[in-house]
Steps between C-alpha positions, in 0.01 A plus 500: 500500500191583697205275458132610489195282540212531256183304419425385156220341306594210276297263285444162669669308207814711531506441874471126459793509251704712729435272801610205290836682430544571876417139581767383249737747669549700176440796733525509879172679538209670313649834599843432351344358173277809459799732575720320242218527242468872557883561485512313170210692348643836605836402363333398168318834489834690561667301230219580244509875592868495437457322174240754387726787599790348312283454193446879491880566476653582163761228459715706266508800742588274792778335315636835398496619865663190622779524246548873557858579592653166391735689261643682803603172671835499307590833652453390861819455704607151604478418873 
């Protein structure tokens, strides 16, 4: 994956905490810690969007569609 450089502004207190984690070798660098944090946040946003979309589904309709054609299974040839 291609990597791009960027400059960010961060509160001093957060930077101090971040540097402590790097010093304890929780993360190899500031950059990797920030990248991991952004990845996790984006994944959380994606999961919450999926959950909201799923909440809009009609469970009865979805179940009926999933079970559609089950009665035909007895008529299928054996392989």
